[in-house]
C-alpha positions in Angstrom: -5.8 11.3 -0.5 -4.7 10.4 3.0 -7.5 7.7 2.9 -6.6 6.2 -0.7 -3.1 5.2 0.8 -4.1 3.8 3.4 -6.7 2.0 1.2 -4.4 1.3 -1.1 -1.8 0.2 1.4 -4.2 -2.5 3.4 -5.3 -4.3 -0.8 -1.6 -4.7 -0.8 -0.4 -5.7 2.0 -4.2 -8.6 1.8 -2.6 -9.0 -1.5 0.7 -10.1 -0.1 -0.8 -12.2 2.4 -2.8 -14.1 0.7 0.8 -15.3 -1.9 2.2 -15.6 1.4 -0.9 -18.2 2.1 -0.5 -19.6 -1.6 3.3 -20.4 -0.9 2.8 -22.5 1.6 -0.3 -24.2 -0.5 0.2 -24.7 -3.5 4.4 -25.4 -3.1 7.2 -22.7 -3.5 7.0 -20.4 -6.5 9.5 -17.1 -7.0 6.2 -15.5 -8.4 4.8 -16.1 -4.8 8.0 -15.2 -3.6 7.7 -11.6 -5.3 4.8 -10.7 -4.8 4.7 -11.4 -1.0 7.7 -9.4 -0.7 7.0 -6.4 -3.6 3.4 -6.3 -1.7 4.8 -5.6 1.8 7.3 -3.3 0.6 4.7 -1.3 -1.6 2.6 -1.3 0.8 4.5 0.3 4.0 5.8 2.5 1.7 2.4 4.0 -0.4 1.1 4.0 3.8 1.6 8.0 4.4 3.4 9.2 7.1 2.0 12.7 8.7 2.9 12.6 12.3 0.7 15.2 13.1 -2.1 12.8 12.8 -1.2 11.3 15.9 -1.4 14.0 18.1 -3.8 13.7 20.7 -5.1 13.6 23.6 -4.1 10.7 26.1 -8.0 9.0 25.4 -8.7 6.0 23.3 -9.7 7.3 19.2 -9.5 5.6 15.9 -6.5 7.3 15.5 -4.9 4.1 18.0 -6.0 1.5 15.4 -4.8 4.0 12.5 -1.1 3.0 14.8 -2.0 -1.3 15.2 -3.0 -0.7 11.8 0.0 1.2 10.3 2.0 -1.7 12.4 0.9 -4.5 11.3 1.8 -3.5 7.5 4.9 -1.9 7.9 6.9 -4.6 10.5 6.8 -7.1 7.7 8.9 -4.2 5.0 10.9 -3.6 8.0 12.2 -7.4 8.6 12.5 -7.9 4.9 14.8 -4.6 5.2 16.2 -5.2 8.2 19.0 -7.9 6.8 20.0 -5.7 3.3 20.1 -2.4 5.8 22.5 -4.9 7.8 25.1 -5.9 4.8 25.1 -2.3 3.2 26.4 -1.6 6.5 28.8 -4.4 6.9 30.1 -3.3 3.4 30.5 0.3 4.4 32.5 -0.4 7.4 34.8 -1.8 4.4 35.2 0.8 1.9 37.7 2.3 3.1 40.1 -0.4 3.5 
């Protein structure tokens, strides 16, 4: 099941990257923006988060490549979500006022 989630996440990430390429090549379209943002967020959401899978000795193995792939897939979603979290945290400061 973990492998299928990784495969789906990679497919969603590739679809989001292709939507970004289409955005720049074909001109601005909200559809491309929605597909890219949605694809990046869904790819990060679908990616399995199991911290036990990274437990190994200090030797190079296949999990190291998966960690790099996870970073590449999750980073765009974090960049998209950071301003939203920042705005919400500012809003929470003024709740008591």
